[in-house]
SEZA-811234 format. One line per field, with one value per residue: residue number from 1; z negated, x negated, y of N, C-alpha, C in turn. Coordinates in Angstrom, 3 decimals. Each point is the difference from the previous one (the first is absolute). Example, Ala and Ser with C-alpha at 12.3 -4.5 7.8 and 13.67 -1.06 7.14 Angstrom:
REM residues 2
nr <- (1|2)
n_up <- (-7.800|0.720)
n_east <- (-13.190|0.350)
n_north <- (-5.690|1.050)
ca_up <- (0.000|-0.060)
ca_east <- (0.890|-0.820)
ca_north <- (1.190|1.190)
c_up <- (0.000|-0.730)
c_east <- (-0.900|0.770)
c_north <- (1.200|1.090)
//
This chain:
REM residues 314
nr <- (1|2|3|4|5|6|7|8|9|10|11|12|13|14|15|16|17|18|19|20|21|22|23|24|25|26|27|28|29|30|31|32|33|34|35|36|37|38|39|40|41|42|43|44|45|46|47|48|49|50|51|52|53|54|55|56|57|58|59|60|61|62|63|64|65|66|67|68|69|70|71|72|73|74|75|76|77|78|79|80|81|82|83|84|85|86|87|88|89|90|91|92|93|94|95|96|97|98|99|100|101|102|103|104|105|106|107|108|109|110|111|112|113|114|115|116|117|118|119|120|121|122|123|124|125|126|127|128|129|130|131|132|133|134|135|136|137|138|139|140|141|142|143|144|145|146|147|148|149|150|151|152|153|154|155|156|157|158|159|160|161|162|163|164|165|166|167|168|169|170|171|172|173|174|175|176|177|178|179|180|181|182|183|184|185|186|187|188|189|190|191|192|193|194|195|196|197|198|199|200|201|202|203|204|205|206|207|208|209|210|211|212|213|214|215|216|217|218|219|220|221|222|223|224|225|226|227|228|229|230|231|232|233|234|235|236|237|238|239|240|241|242|243|244|245|246|247|248|249|250|251|252|253|254|255|256|257|258|259|260|261|262|263|264|265|266|267|268|269|270|271|272|273|274|275|276|277|278|279|280|281|282|283|284|285|286|287|288|289|290|291|292|293|294|295|296|297|298|299|300|301|302|303|304|305|306|307|308|309|310|311|312|313|314)
n_up <- (0.000|-0.835|0.649|-0.072|-1.263|-0.209|0.670|-0.582|-1.099|0.395|0.370|-1.163|-0.611|0.691|-0.293|-1.237|0.049|0.569|-0.881|-0.948|0.527|0.255|-1.221|-0.460|0.801|-0.351|-1.256|0.077|0.558|-0.964|0.865|0.024|-0.772|-0.534|1.334|-0.514|-0.752|1.225|-0.589|1.264|-0.828|-0.571|-0.901|0.845|-0.895|0.043|1.328|0.014|-0.875|0.722|1.096|-0.734|-0.447|1.183|0.174|0.648|-0.528|-0.550|0.339|0.764|0.227|0.127|0.753|0.568|0.137|0.417|0.779|0.416|0.109|0.542|0.733|0.172|0.152|0.601|1.051|0.170|-0.387|0.836|-0.388|1.302|-0.244|-1.193|0.468|-0.400|-1.053|0.920|-0.855|-0.090|1.330|0.202|-0.959|0.614|1.188|-0.384|-1.187|0.770|0.832|-1.033|-0.517|1.165|0.388|-1.231|-0.025|1.250|-0.290|-1.167|0.575|1.012|-0.916|-0.874|1.172|0.813|-0.945|-1.014|0.840|0.320|-1.293|-0.370|0.987|-0.417|-1.271|0.422|0.589|1.036|-1.203|-0.391|-1.218|0.411|0.650|-1.056|-0.845|0.863|0.128|-1.305|-0.108|1.043|-0.578|-1.191|0.695|0.522|-1.276|0.846|-0.639|1.034|0.814|-0.612|-0.095|1.239|0.308|-0.791|0.568|1.216|-0.289|-0.619|0.911|1.138|0.552|-0.655|-0.504|0.035|1.064|-0.442|0.945|-0.839|0.159|-0.958|-0.181|-0.861|0.643|-0.989|0.633|-0.265|0.018|-0.793|-0.647|0.119|-0.387|-0.926|-0.188|0.046|-0.785|-0.310|0.668|-0.262|-1.218|0.095|0.508|-0.905|-0.932|0.729|0.909|-1.021|-0.621|1.160|0.248|-1.238|0.172|1.245|-0.433|-1.085|0.719|0.996|-0.890|-0.627|1.184|0.358|-1.167|0.073|1.203|-0.797|0.090|-0.464|0.803|1.000|-0.214|-0.148|1.055|0.613|-0.595|0.501|0.646|-0.865|0.625|-1.074|-0.730|0.794|-0.019|-1.276|-0.616|0.868|0.491|-0.877|-0.869|0.728|-0.025|-1.193|0.454|0.906|-1.095|-0.736|0.977|-0.011|-1.328|0.247|0.876|-1.055|-0.663|1.146|0.138|-1.253|0.274|1.150|-0.617|-0.944|1.063|0.606|-1.037|-0.275|1.316|0.035|-1.133|0.744|-0.011|-1.026|0.922|0.062|0.204|-0.810|-0.860|0.335|-0.008|-1.106|-0.490|0.480|-0.390|-1.121|0.469|-1.203|0.733|-0.872|0.032|1.328|-0.007|-0.909|0.625|1.166|-0.665|-0.638|1.112|0.639|-1.035|-0.031|1.331|0.103|-1.063|0.562|1.160|-0.639|-0.631|1.173|0.570|-1.005|0.287|1.171|-0.625|-0.393|1.253|0.624|-0.873|1.115|-0.213|0.776|-0.755|1.196)
n_east <- (-0.826|-1.059|-0.454|1.237|0.107|-1.230|0.303|1.190|-0.682|-0.997|0.888|0.571|-1.181|-0.352|1.200|-0.146|-1.248|0.462|0.991|-0.883|-0.776|1.021|0.450|-1.238|-0.177|1.195|-0.254|-1.236|0.691|0.859|0.945|-0.856|0.479|-1.154|0.002|1.216|-0.978|-0.445|0.166|0.464|0.755|-0.390|-0.689|-1.047|-0.485|1.211|-0.009|-1.285|0.298|1.085|-0.744|-0.841|0.951|0.607|-1.296|0.591|-1.136|0.526|-0.768|0.858|-0.983|-0.759|0.967|0.157|-1.293|-0.068|1.079|-0.473|-1.189|0.605|0.715|-1.115|-0.234|1.149|-0.730|1.274|-0.742|0.098|1.232|0.204|1.159|-0.377|-1.118|0.758|-0.624|-0.339|-0.978|-0.017|0.072|-0.872|-0.779|0.390|-0.270|-1.077|0.051|0.316|-0.973|-0.811|0.494|-0.023|-1.199|-0.473|0.695|-0.398|-1.233|0.029|0.613|-0.861|-0.941|0.434|0.176|-1.055|-0.882|0.673|0.155|-1.288|-0.260|0.828|-0.558|-1.169|0.289|0.517|-0.778|0.120|-0.092|1.115|-0.474|-0.363|1.138|0.640|-0.728|0.194|1.257|0.122|-0.638|0.660|1.058|-0.404|-0.264|1.164|0.053|-0.202|-1.146|-0.509|0.706|-0.337|-1.233|0.085|0.458|-0.951|-0.840|0.515|-0.024|-1.192|-0.449|0.710|0.558|-0.737|-0.051|-0.221|-0.801|-1.233|-0.141|-0.886|-1.302|-0.892|0.011|0.931|-0.398|-0.878|0.245|-1.296|1.134|-0.013|1.022|-0.654|-1.121|0.720|0.601|-1.180|-0.170|1.262|0.161|-1.219|0.281|1.247|-0.468|-0.970|0.879|0.877|-0.884|-0.797|1.026|0.374|-1.271|-0.121|1.193|-0.287|-1.174|0.542|1.022|-0.823|-0.823|1.042|0.513|-1.241|-0.116|1.205|-0.568|-0.993|-0.681|-1.052|0.578|0.246|-1.251|-0.403|0.757|-0.506|-1.045|0.874|-1.064|0.155|1.029|0.116|-0.216|0.855|0.809|-0.080|0.135|0.787|1.112|0.315|-0.583|0.538|1.220|-0.536|-0.565|0.935|0.739|-0.954|-0.027|1.324|-0.089|-0.965|0.909|0.818|-1.137|-0.591|1.107|-0.204|-1.292|0.230|0.922|-0.949|-0.809|0.889|0.174|-1.284|-0.111|0.909|-0.494|-0.994|-0.287|-0.612|0.057|-0.688|1.183|0.595|-0.969|0.161|1.317|-0.098|-0.854|0.870|1.024|-0.704|-0.081|0.460|-1.112|-0.545|1.161|0.046|-1.312|0.186|1.101|-0.652|-1.036|0.738|0.682|-1.170|-0.501|1.081|0.017|-1.309|0.019|1.079|-0.635|-1.042|0.788|0.617|-1.192|-0.370|1.154|-0.480|-1.139|0.671|0.378|-1.104|0.043|0.724|0.070|-1.031|-0.889|-0.502)
n_north <- (-1.207|-0.011|-1.099|-0.464|0.403|-0.466|-1.131|-0.095|0.264|-0.792|-0.930|0.260|0.045|-1.105|-0.494|0.451|-0.453|-1.114|0.010|0.317|-0.949|-0.827|0.246|-0.104|-1.060|-0.472|0.367|-0.475|-1.022|0.291|0.398|0.975|-0.987|-0.350|0.016|-0.249|-0.517|-0.184|1.151|0.086|0.701|-1.122|0.678|-0.026|0.885|0.566|-0.076|0.339|0.953|0.251|-0.058|0.701|0.823|-0.123|0.216|1.012|0.403|-1.087|-1.051|-0.657|-0.878|1.096|0.533|-1.206|-0.222|1.255|-0.165|-1.184|0.577|1.045|-0.853|-0.678|1.289|-0.349|0.342|0.355|1.016|1.032|0.272|-0.187|-0.611|-0.503|-0.551|-1.017|-0.548|-0.895|-0.299|1.319|0.128|-0.996|0.491|1.116|-0.583|-0.680|0.635|1.034|-0.376|-0.208|1.118|0.631|-0.426|0.204|1.127|0.274|-0.419|0.636|1.034|-0.097|-0.202|0.906|0.606|-0.026|-0.304|0.562|1.036|-0.105|-0.203|0.966|0.685|-0.515|0.225|1.167|-0.859|0.844|0.506|0.616|-0.314|-1.208|-0.094|0.501|-0.735|-0.995|0.387|0.185|-1.170|-0.495|0.534|-0.470|-1.114|0.358|0.387|1.001|0.003|0.689|-0.803|-1.119|0.521|0.480|-1.214|-0.506|0.859|-0.224|-1.314|-0.104|0.865|-0.235|-1.090|-0.877|1.212|-1.317|-0.036|0.270|0.918|0.481|-0.175|0.255|1.312|0.385|1.106|-0.160|-1.163|-0.017|-0.678|-1.072|0.546|1.151|-0.618|-0.632|1.175|0.615|-1.055|0.208|1.131|0.502|-0.455|0.448|1.131|-0.052|-0.342|0.676|0.382|0.326|0.562|0.518|0.270|0.462|0.541|0.347|0.445|0.562|0.400|0.331|0.565|0.528|0.284|0.315|0.628|0.549|-0.172|0.354|-1.156|0.705|0.892|-0.845|-0.423|1.256|0.264|-1.072|0.574|0.854|0.457|0.986|0.573|0.767|-1.096|-0.647|1.053|0.371|-1.183|-0.606|0.542|0.947|-0.821|-0.990|0.520|0.193|-1.127|-0.318|0.175|-0.577|-0.915|0.029|-0.068|-0.884|-0.455|0.098|-0.224|-0.409|-0.726|-0.359|-0.122|-0.651|-0.735|-0.056|-0.068|-0.796|-0.825|0.118|-0.144|-0.976|-0.518|0.474|-1.281|0.580|-0.974|-1.148|-0.567|0.851|-0.259|-1.295|0.150|0.729|-0.909|-0.896|0.738|0.137|-1.262|-0.273|-0.203|0.859|0.655|-0.071|0.218|0.941|0.424|-0.076|0.477|0.889|0.260|0.013|0.643|0.762|0.097|0.175|0.782|0.511|-0.059|0.490|0.853|0.171|0.005|0.770|0.575|-0.420|0.197|1.076|0.218|-0.359|-1.013|-0.204|1.295|-0.210|0.636|0.064)
ca_up <- (0.000|-0.081|1.303|0.932|-0.308|0.481|1.461|0.451|-0.344|1.015|1.237|-0.160|0.128|1.412|0.745|-0.307|0.731|1.421|0.157|-0.103|1.183|1.130|-0.265|0.147|1.427|0.619|-0.390|0.670|1.447|0.311|0.503|-1.114|-1.016|-0.884|0.702|-0.264|-1.033|0.601|0.643|1.046|-0.321|-1.199|0.227|0.186|-1.253|-0.772|0.661|-0.333|-1.415|-0.121|0.562|-0.976|-1.165|0.345|0.658|1.407|0.830|-0.108|0.789|-0.571|-1.012|-1.193|-0.650|-0.722|-1.144|-0.982|-0.618|-0.841|-1.179|-0.863|-0.581|-1.052|-1.145|-0.419|0.709|1.262|0.815|-0.219|0.970|0.922|-0.059|-1.226|-0.571|-1.312|0.116|0.420|-1.160|-0.813|0.691|-0.095|-1.401|-0.309|0.794|-0.178|-0.993|0.539|0.928|-0.784|-0.654|1.015|0.565|-1.055|-0.253|1.142|-0.019|-1.159|0.323|1.019|-0.601|-0.958|0.701|1.166|-0.305|-0.476|1.072|0.940|-0.620|-0.011|1.383|0.374|-0.755|0.568|1.447|0.906|-0.646|0.402|-0.604|0.796|1.291|-0.231|-0.355|1.231|0.816|-0.655|0.087|1.356|0.108|-0.743|0.760|1.209|-0.345|-0.061|-1.312|0.064|0.220|-1.214|-1.030|0.265|-0.288|-1.455|-0.434|0.373|-0.763|-1.461|-0.436|0.658|-0.107|-1.422|-0.604|-1.232|-0.149|0.709|1.383|0.227|-1.047|-1.075|-1.213|0.089|-0.639|-1.365|-0.690|0.261|-0.989|0.573|0.562|1.264|0.941|0.366|0.937|1.288|0.517|0.440|1.451|0.743|-0.307|0.813|1.409|0.236|-0.403|0.657|1.013|-0.699|-0.694|0.989|0.457|-1.117|-0.107|1.068|-0.198|-1.182|0.397|0.858|-0.798|-0.924|0.769|0.305|-1.211|-0.535|0.745|-0.333|-0.758|-1.446|-0.497|-0.088|-1.105|-1.253|-0.169|-0.296|-1.386|-0.892|-0.343|0.249|1.275|-0.176|-0.159|1.317|0.890|-0.428|-0.499|0.994|1.381|0.188|-0.160|1.296|0.979|-0.305|0.712|1.206|-0.366|-0.351|1.277|0.592|-0.770|0.463|1.297|-0.156|-0.593|1.023|0.414|-1.088|0.093|1.179|-0.254|-0.976|0.711|0.584|-1.086|-0.687|0.872|0.039|-1.303|-0.547|-1.171|0.090|-0.101|0.995|1.343|0.427|0.149|1.227|1.139|0.062|0.439|1.418|0.774|-0.122|0.394|-1.196|0.045|-1.297|-0.745|0.677|-0.322|-1.403|-0.136|0.666|-0.889|-1.147|0.466|0.377|-1.236|-0.582|0.829|-0.031|-1.344|-0.108|0.698|-0.840|-1.158|0.490|0.198|-1.298|-0.638|0.473|-0.937|-1.121|0.459|0.691|-0.407|1.138|0.682|-0.540|0.538|0.190)
ca_east <- (0.826|-0.875|-0.639|1.018|0.241|-1.164|0.013|1.096|-0.331|-0.955|0.770|0.863|-0.854|-0.374|1.182|0.210|-1.027|0.363|1.133|-0.484|-0.820|0.894|0.716|-0.974|-0.260|1.215|0.156|-1.031|0.227|1.320|-0.011|-0.077|-0.827|-0.708|-0.454|0.900|-0.624|-0.918|0.696|-0.861|-0.304|-0.832|-1.409|-0.782|-0.559|1.102|0.344|-1.026|0.137|1.179|-0.377|-0.868|0.813|0.792|-0.851|0.363|-1.199|-0.750|0.572|1.223|-0.290|-0.498|1.156|0.738|-0.810|0.047|1.336|0.104|-0.841|0.703|1.153|-0.512|-0.280|1.262|0.206|0.703|-0.104|0.958|1.088|-0.074|1.234|0.196|-1.289|-0.190|-0.574|0.946|0.276|0.998|1.285|0.438|0.317|1.299|1.070|0.056|0.994|1.361|0.214|0.098|1.316|1.028|-0.169|0.270|1.445|0.661|-0.303|0.689|1.422|0.183|-0.192|1.046|1.278|-0.028|-0.262|1.228|0.991|-0.445|0.243|1.447|0.414|-0.384|0.836|1.354|-0.219|1.156|1.180|0.241|-1.057|-1.209|0.177|0.003|-1.356|-0.794|0.348|-0.545|-1.463|-0.393|0.244|-1.072|-1.247|0.053|0.078|-1.254|-0.106|0.217|1.434|0.694|-0.303|0.819|1.390|0.149|-0.019|1.282|1.095|-0.072|-0.568|0.706|1.452|0.231|-1.246|-0.282|-1.433|-0.847|-0.295|-1.418|-0.932|-0.231|0.545|0.595|-0.935|0.337|0.682|-0.827|0.299|0.161|1.341|0.014|-0.749|0.844|1.020|-0.652|-0.557|1.052|0.210|-1.141|-0.167|0.988|-0.394|-1.203|0.148|1.105|-0.465|-0.766|1.001|0.696|-0.889|-0.193|1.212|-0.014|-1.121|0.298|1.048|-0.591|-0.900|0.802|0.710|-0.950|-0.355|1.180|0.199|-1.065|0.414|-0.165|1.124|1.137|-0.276|0.259|1.449|0.539|-0.341|0.844|-0.579|0.938|-0.183|-0.898|-1.358|-0.426|-0.252|-1.060|-1.189|-0.555|0.023|-0.515|-1.461|-0.592|0.381|-0.705|-1.288|0.115|0.452|-1.217|-0.649|0.714|-0.321|-1.301|0.170|0.856|-0.739|-0.307|1.247|0.401|-0.860|0.419|1.321|-0.127|-0.382|1.222|0.917|-0.504|0.207|1.432|0.469|-0.985|-0.603|-1.413|-0.862|-1.057|0.569|0.241|-1.316|-0.595|0.688|-0.460|-1.401|-0.018|0.414|-1.037|-1.279|-0.846|-0.621|-0.459|1.152|0.457|-0.933|0.186|1.264|-0.179|-0.777|0.826|1.052|-0.652|-0.325|1.257|0.539|-0.909|0.056|1.291|-0.162|-0.842|0.796|0.964|-0.732|-0.329|1.237|0.340|-0.510|0.929|1.310|-0.081|-1.226|-0.608|-0.916|-1.360|-0.827|-1.393)
ca_north <- (1.207|1.175|0.156|0.492|1.415|0.754|0.014|0.855|1.385|0.459|0.164|1.171|1.187|0.111|0.440|1.420|0.745|-0.011|0.922|1.379|0.288|0.257|1.256|1.079|0.183|0.539|1.402|0.791|-0.021|0.557|1.382|0.952|-0.645|0.918|1.203|1.129|0.821|0.963|1.112|0.573|1.394|0.026|0.318|-1.230|-0.515|-0.586|-1.261|-0.990|-0.343|-0.855|-1.297|-0.656|-0.389|-1.179|-0.989|-0.123|0.133|-1.253|-1.103|-0.560|-1.020|0.692|0.615|-1.041|-0.438|1.083|-0.023|-1.192|0.218|0.951|-0.700|-0.880|0.866|0.604|1.263|-0.224|1.197|1.084|0.082|1.128|0.771|0.782|0.354|-0.626|-1.345|-1.034|-0.855|0.703|-0.127|-1.394|-0.256|0.581|-0.619|-1.453|-0.442|0.133|-1.115|-1.232|0.001|-0.255|-1.341|-0.973|-0.015|-0.637|-1.430|-0.580|-0.072|-1.037|-1.327|-0.380|-0.109|-0.883|-1.410|-0.659|-0.075|-1.025|-1.308|-0.224|-0.211|-1.365|-0.943|0.088|0.036|0.029|0.573|1.386|0.821|-0.203|0.668|1.448|0.413|-0.086|1.171|1.188|-0.074|0.385|1.440|0.660|-0.118|0.830|1.420|0.774|0.641|1.450|0.236|-0.428|0.987|1.193|-0.361|0.019|1.406|0.611|-0.596|0.115|1.275|1.100|-0.201|-0.303|0.509|-0.731|-0.247|0.978|-0.375|-0.243|0.377|-0.966|0.612|1.328|0.941|0.363|-1.107|-1.172|-1.029|-1.338|-0.088|0.733|-0.845|-1.142|0.472|0.265|-1.252|-0.924|-0.015|-0.549|-1.422|-0.717|0.073|-0.796|-1.404|-0.704|-0.954|-1.032|-0.805|-0.822|-1.068|-0.925|-0.816|-1.004|-0.914|-0.810|-0.946|-1.021|-0.835|-0.809|-1.020|-1.063|-0.741|-0.690|-1.245|-0.943|-1.184|0.139|0.795|-0.919|-0.918|0.718|0.088|-1.332|-0.332|0.773|1.296|1.085|0.686|1.142|-0.527|-0.485|1.135|0.910|-0.679|-0.915|0.493|1.358|0.025|-0.348|1.026|1.246|0.047|0.846|1.346|0.738|0.302|1.134|1.204|0.461|0.660|1.171|1.116|1.017|0.644|0.890|1.185|0.754|0.558|1.087|1.225|0.564|0.352|1.186|1.159|0.309|0.477|0.951|-0.644|0.407|-1.166|-0.187|-0.028|1.381|0.618|-0.530|0.621|1.388|-0.009|-0.347|1.176|1.031|-0.596|0.103|-1.319|-0.527|-0.512|-1.215|-1.076|-0.370|-0.722|-1.295|-0.865|-0.384|-0.908|-1.256|-0.721|-0.495|-1.079|-1.150|-0.576|-0.686|-1.273|-0.856|-0.427|-0.989|-1.256|-0.585|-0.466|-1.335|-1.002|-0.090|-0.460|-1.289|-0.702|-0.699|0.916|0.002|1.079|-0.402)
c_up <- (0.000|1.339|1.027|-0.219|0.515|1.524|0.537|-0.322|1.023|1.329|-0.062|0.159|1.458|0.834|-0.227|0.758|1.489|0.267|-0.034|1.206|1.185|-0.192|0.214|1.477|0.696|-0.317|0.734|1.508|0.403|0.562|-1.156|-1.044|-0.902|0.678|-0.220|-1.089|0.604|0.784|1.054|-0.269|-1.219|0.378|0.094|-1.303|-0.883|0.592|-0.372|-1.452|-0.216|0.557|-0.971|-1.201|0.277|0.775|1.477|0.930|-0.028|0.908|-0.738|-1.107|-1.277|-0.750|-0.812|-1.233|-1.095|-0.728|-0.963|-1.278|-0.973|-0.684|-1.138|-1.259|-0.499|0.668|1.363|0.923|-0.341|1.117|0.881|-0.172|-1.205|-0.692|-1.387|0.180|0.362|-1.166|-0.912|0.627|-0.128|-1.432|-0.409|0.702|-0.281|-1.057|0.516|0.955|-0.745|-0.695|1.003|0.537|-1.032|-0.301|1.125|-0.003|-1.144|0.285|1.015|-0.606|-0.875|0.664|1.051|-0.365|-0.587|1.085|1.024|-0.532|0.036|1.405|0.463|-0.693|0.574|1.524|0.764|-0.667|0.506|-0.558|0.822|1.330|-0.141|-0.304|1.213|0.890|-0.580|0.115|1.381|0.232|-0.711|0.732|1.192|-0.292|0.058|-1.303|0.078|0.182|-1.255|-1.133|0.174|-0.298|-1.503|-0.531|0.297|-0.906|-1.472|-0.508|0.602|-0.181|-1.439|-0.757|-1.357|-0.281|0.741|1.371|0.227|-1.145|-1.054|-1.323|0.383|-0.697|-1.376|-0.788|0.255|-1.102|0.697|0.641|1.341|1.077|0.479|1.004|1.387|0.668|0.652|1.523|0.772|-0.278|0.805|1.470|0.300|-0.234|0.833|1.020|-0.630|-0.721|0.972|0.475|-1.097|-0.186|1.040|-0.237|-1.195|0.324|0.819|-0.795|-0.931|0.739|0.337|-1.205|-0.519|0.740|-0.375|-0.894|-1.502|-0.615|-0.135|-1.145|-1.340|-0.259|-0.371|-1.424|-1.001|-0.446|0.372|1.267|-0.120|-0.141|1.331|0.885|-0.418|-0.446|1.069|1.389|0.158|-0.135|1.314|1.048|-0.211|0.788|1.302|-0.303|-0.374|1.261|0.663|-0.735|0.421|1.323|-0.106|-0.567|1.054|0.496|-1.039|0.057|1.193|-0.179|-0.975|0.686|0.597|-1.093|-0.699|0.844|0.009|-1.298|-0.667|-1.294|0.067|-0.176|1.103|1.423|0.546|0.210|1.292|1.235|0.177|0.504|1.482|0.878|0.002|0.454|-1.115|-0.180|-1.337|-0.828|0.615|-0.346|-1.441|-0.212|0.645|-0.892|-1.159|0.419|0.390|-1.226|-0.605|0.779|-0.081|-1.369|-0.230|0.672|-0.824|-1.189|0.410|0.208|-1.323|-0.715|0.439|-0.981|-1.185|0.422|0.613|-0.361|1.154|0.728|-0.677|0.700|0.092|0.567)
c_east <- (-0.863|-0.677|0.986|0.251|-1.149|0.011|1.090|-0.262|-0.962|0.715|0.881|-0.792|-0.395|1.172|0.273|-1.010|0.331|1.142|-0.474|-0.857|0.894|0.763|-0.915|-0.249|1.212|0.181|-1.005|0.246|1.310|-0.127|0.086|-0.938|-0.669|-0.450|0.924|-0.556|-0.764|0.783|-0.925|-0.373|-0.909|-1.446|-0.812|-0.553|1.085|0.422|-0.987|0.102|1.194|-0.280|-0.867|0.805|0.758|-0.802|0.266|-1.196|-0.849|0.631|1.171|-0.287|-0.531|1.147|0.775|-0.765|0.018|1.341|0.127|-0.811|0.673|1.199|-0.444|-0.356|1.262|0.318|0.627|-0.079|1.073|1.040|-0.175|1.212|0.104|-1.305|-0.254|-0.636|1.068|0.364|1.052|1.387|0.553|0.395|1.344|1.143|0.170|1.016|1.435|0.323|0.147|1.353|1.091|-0.093|0.307|1.485|0.743|-0.234|0.725|1.495|0.274|-0.091|1.184|1.367|-0.042|-0.173|1.230|1.074|-0.378|0.231|1.489|0.526|-0.331|0.873|1.414|-0.069|1.325|1.288|0.205|-1.076|-1.282|0.099|-0.015|-1.402|-0.923|0.249|-0.606|-1.526|-0.490|0.212|-1.103|-1.327|-0.037|0.002|-1.382|-0.051|0.326|1.485|0.799|-0.230|0.821|1.474|0.268|0.035|1.336|1.122|-0.041|-0.653|0.722|1.516|0.420|-1.254|-0.304|-1.498|-0.793|-0.403|-1.464|-0.850|-0.122|0.564|0.757|-0.937|0.488|0.688|-0.759|0.179|0.159|1.375|0.111|-0.747|0.862|1.075|-0.588|-0.478|1.057|0.104|-1.220|-0.250|0.977|-0.415|-1.167|0.232|1.009|-0.473|-0.812|0.943|0.692|-0.873|-0.257|1.212|-0.018|-1.091|0.254|1.062|-0.581|-0.899|0.781|0.762|-0.919|-0.320|1.180|0.304|-1.014|0.511|-0.084|1.103|1.242|-0.190|0.293|1.497|0.606|-0.296|0.797|-0.582|0.996|-0.324|-0.945|-1.440|-0.538|-0.414|-1.243|-1.270|-0.663|-0.088|-0.695|-1.517|-0.697|0.311|-0.760|-1.296|0.108|0.485|-1.192|-0.776|0.653|-0.320|-1.351|0.089|0.833|-0.737|-0.399|1.250|0.490|-0.800|0.405|1.361|-0.035|-0.359|1.223|0.941|-0.438|0.180|1.466|0.459|-0.964|-0.609|-1.512|-0.985|-1.036|0.547|0.243|-1.320|-0.665|0.636|-0.464|-1.440|-0.107|0.377|-1.086|-1.371|-1.039|-0.723|-0.582|1.144|0.516|-0.902|0.174|1.263|-0.098|-0.749|0.858|1.065|-0.594|-0.323|1.264|0.524|-0.874|0.018|1.326|-0.065|-0.833|0.785|1.020|-0.676|-0.281|1.238|0.384|-0.444|0.937|1.329|-0.026|-1.304|-0.682|-1.013|-1.356|-0.795|-1.433|-0.761)
c_north <- (1.261|0.251|0.555|1.488|0.858|0.105|0.916|1.466|0.585|0.233|1.252|1.290|0.221|0.510|1.482|0.861|0.077|0.982|1.449|0.380|0.352|1.310|1.194|0.300|0.619|1.480|0.880|0.106|0.654|1.410|0.990|-0.552|1.016|1.283|1.191|0.909|1.171|1.051|0.609|1.451|0.134|0.322|-1.288|-0.565|-0.623|-1.340|-1.094|-0.431|-0.943|-1.398|-0.778|-0.492|-1.290|-1.042|-0.163|0.119|-1.263|-1.057|-0.652|-1.009|0.633|0.676|-1.036|-0.451|1.062|0.017|-1.169|0.164|0.968|-0.659|-0.909|0.789|0.707|1.317|-0.285|1.209|1.017|0.022|1.230|0.908|0.908|0.353|-0.562|-1.366|-1.028|-0.908|0.630|-0.110|-1.416|-0.341|0.567|-0.700|-1.489|-0.441|0.081|-1.140|-1.318|-0.102|-0.361|-1.427|-1.078|-0.113|-0.712|-1.506|-0.698|-0.156|-1.105|-1.397|-0.400|-0.134|-1.106|-1.470|-0.697|-0.126|-1.067|-1.404|-0.335|-0.267|-1.410|-1.036|-0.043|0.097|-0.108|0.485|1.432|0.923|-0.093|0.736|1.520|0.506|-0.052|1.213|1.272|0.024|0.411|1.496|0.778|-0.047|0.945|1.495|0.656|0.798|1.489|0.321|-0.352|0.994|1.269|-0.263|0.021|1.434|0.671|-0.505|0.384|1.284|1.199|-0.147|-0.281|0.420|-0.632|-0.094|1.070|-0.515|-0.318|0.493|-1.089|0.493|1.265|0.975|0.431|-1.091|-1.302|-1.041|-1.348|-0.158|0.700|-0.783|-1.164|0.403|0.244|-1.285|-0.886|-0.081|-0.503|-1.475|-0.847|-0.030|-0.928|-1.487|-0.775|-1.026|-1.124|-0.955|-0.952|-1.155|-1.026|-0.908|-1.115|-1.035|-0.917|-1.042|-1.140|-0.951|-0.922|-1.093|-1.167|-0.861|-0.809|-1.295|-1.075|-1.127|0.224|0.863|-0.880|-0.988|0.659|0.119|-1.348|-0.436|0.825|1.319|1.096|0.765|1.195|-0.455|-0.505|1.169|0.776|-0.718|-0.854|0.639|1.348|0.062|-0.330|1.064|1.297|0.143|0.801|1.416|0.871|0.369|1.208|1.294|0.565|0.730|1.269|1.207|1.039|0.724|0.987|1.294|0.862|0.647|1.155|1.313|0.684|0.491|1.277|1.253|0.420|0.655|0.989|-0.537|0.205|-1.154|-0.069|0.028|1.391|0.729|-0.463|0.623|1.442|0.077|-0.338|1.177|1.070|-0.475|0.148|-1.330|-0.463|-0.592|-1.290|-1.175|-0.459|-0.809|-1.378|-0.975|-0.497|-1.005|-1.351|-0.838|-0.609|-1.201|-1.247|-0.668|-0.723|-1.363|-0.975|-0.537|-1.059|-1.346|-0.696|-0.536|-1.407|-1.081|-0.183|-0.622|-1.390|-0.694|-0.719|0.866|-0.046|1.081|-0.480|1.182)
//
């Protein structure tokens, strides 16, 4: 197990480096790119000083090595758009994204998994058919359109909830945060919830047909024990796999959700940095998101050992 963890950790670090290299090259090659820093009306000495500050007068590989070395020291550079340290911007936005993403994932898990299990147990019933229809509808909803629909319904027509932001100015309380969190959490979690319902149902249907489940029932084991103690434990393995694949979608969906609801997280910061061609901020956000996604994949792999004793790590 230790050797596997070490090997996967090395692979994860290599993957993160590859992602940052490609992102760095794309940013440097994009129209405008870092060259937007250089005002044609600027004095030559000021232009040269600016090129030196951002390393634009060096070869591309030296610029990347310099950036990587600074990152290893905790220095992500300075934002072009606002002139503040990128680490400060990310540090302010990351907690908001974690709160939103964590809330959406938690809501999806506690709602979708029980519904998926119930749908499998009541296969072909009216409940199963209705849930299947609702799930397909949830999968087809674009987040930006669904988010706007929620705002119109519950913030404009029925002014029950705030339309955006994280806090009401002057009322930074937990209750105020919870109210602001409801609509973006619903918008972000709906498609994930729908996919989890379908996946849980499919996994449970496959397990409920197994011989050991029928044997447990024939021995008089209670239905709840059969479902949750015997069937669900096995069905949980592919569900964990799906969760690993949903993390990148959750991150991507957060960018759209944060823009729609003016939620001050990494996604909104990334969209703003992209429009402003703020390459130091884009690189910093790319690194943080890459670490989160790759580490999530590693954690999912390690969970297999706890869920399925047949899995061996070499």
